C-alpha positions in Angstrom: -33.2 55.9 -24.4 -29.6 56.0 -25.3 -29.5 59.1 -27.5 -31.9 60.7 -24.5 -28.7 60.1 -22.5 -26.2 61.5 -25.3 -28.2 64.9 -25.7 -28.1 65.5 -21.8 -24.4 64.6 -21.7 -24.3 67.2 -24.6 -26.0 69.7 -22.7 -23.4 68.7 -19.8 -20.5 69.3 -21.7 -22.0 72.3 -23.5 -22.2 73.6 -20.0 -18.6 73.0 -18.9 -17.0 74.2 -21.9 -18.6 77.1 -21.7 -17.3 77.7 -18.1 -13.9 76.8 -19.4 -13.9 79.6 -21.2 -15.3 82.0 -19.3 -13.3 81.4 -15.8 -10.2 79.1 -16.6 -6.9 79.6 -18.4 -5.6 77.2 -19.7 -0.9 76.7 -20.0 -0.3 75.9 -23.7 0.9 72.5 -24.5 0.2 71.1 -21.0 -3.4 71.7 -20.4 -4.0 71.8 -16.2 -5.9 68.7 -15.9 -5.8 69.3 -12.3 -7.7 71.8 -13.3 -11.5 70.0 -12.1 -14.0 71.6 -14.6 -11.5 71.2 -17.6 -10.6 67.2 -16.3 -14.5 67.1 -16.1 -14.7 68.2 -19.6 -12.3 66.2 -20.7 -13.4 63.2 -19.1 -17.2 64.0 -20.2 -16.0 64.3 -23.8 -14.2 60.3 -23.6 -17.2 59.1 -21.5 -19.7 60.9 -24.6 -17.5 59.0 -27.3 -17.4 55.7 -25.7 -21.3 55.5 -24.9 -22.4 57.1 -28.4 -19.7 54.5 -30.1 -21.6 52.1 -27.6 -24.8 53.1 -28.8 -24.1 53.5 -32.7 -23.2 49.2 -32.3 -26.2 49.1 -30.3 -28.5 50.4 -33.1 -26.4 48.2 -35.9 -26.8 45.2 -34.1 -30.7 45.2 -32.7 -31.4 46.0 -36.5 -32.6 49.4 -36.8 -33.4 51.6 -39.3 -30.3 52.1 -41.4 -31.2 55.6 -41.4 -30.9 55.9 -37.5 -28.2 53.6 -37.4 -26.2 55.9 -40.0 -27.2 59.5 -37.8 -25.7 58.0 -35.1 -22.4 57.0 -36.3 -22.5 60.4 -38.1 -22.7 61.8 -34.2 -20.5 59.4 -32.8 -18.1 60.6 -35.8 -18.5 64.5 -35.0 -17.8 64.1 -31.4 -14.6 62.3 -32.4 -13.6 65.4 -34.5 -14.9 67.2 -31.6 -12.4 66.2 -29.3 -9.4 66.3 -31.6 -10.2 69.9 -32.1 -10.4 70.1 -28.4 -6.8 68.1 -27.9 -5.6 70.6 -30.7 -6.5 74.1 -28.7 -5.1 72.7 -25.2 -2.3 71.8 -27.0 -1.7 75.0 -29.2 -4.7 77.4 -27.8 -5.0 78.8 -31.2 -8.4 80.4 -31.3 -9.1 78.5 -34.6 -9.1 74.9 -32.8 -11.6 76.4 -30.0 -13.8 77.9 -32.5 -13.8 74.3 -34.9 -14.9 72.6 -31.4 -17.3 74.8 -30.8 -18.6 74.6 -34.4 -18.6 70.8 -34.6 -19.8 70.7 -31.2 -23.2 72.5 -32.8 -23.3 70.1 -36.2 -24.0 66.8 -33.2 -27.1 68.0 -32.7 -28.6 67.7 -35.7 -27.7 63.8 -36.3 -28.7 62.8 -33.3 -32.0 65.0 -33.4 -32.8 63.2 -36.5 -31.6 59.9 -35.0 -33.9 60.1 -32.0 -36.6 61.5 -33.6 -36.1 58.4 -36.3 -36.6 55.9 -33.2 -39.6 57.6 -31.7 -41.8 57.0 -34.7 -40.3 53.5 -35.4 -43.5 51.8 -33.1 -45.8 54.1 -35.5 -44.5 52.9 -38.1 -44.4 49.5 -36.9 -48.1 49.5 -36.5 -48.5 51.2 -40.0 -47.4 48.2 -41.2 -48.6 45.8 -39.5 -52.3 47.6 -40.8 -50.9 47.5 -44.2 -50.4 43.9 -44.0 -54.0 43.0 -43.1 
C-alpha cells in the first residue's frame, strides 16, 4: 500500500514537473517559490522523500525481505539525488541538471516497481513455504 502511494506521488510529481518545464520561466539563483506549481513541485518532492524514507524504515522494522527493503532504500536514495539535481537546476539553470533530474526520476520507478512486485508476491511465498513444511 505504501509503495502504491509512492507511485501515485511520483506520477503527480512528474505531471507538475512537466508543466513547469513547458510553461514556467524560472529566474536563476532564486527559484520563484511564489509560483504555485514550482512550490507544489518542491513540496511534493520533499514529501515524497520523507514518505519514502518512512517506508524504508517501516520495511526494515517489519522485517520485510531484504531485497524489498533494499529496493525501497535505493528508491529513496534516487529520490534524494533527483531532488539535489532539481535544486542545482533552480540555482544555475544549467540544462544538464534538468536532464539529470529527469533521468534519475525515471530510474526511481525500477526499484519501486521491483519492491512492489516483491511485496505482492509475499503472500504466495508464505503459503508455498507453509505447504513445503507439511
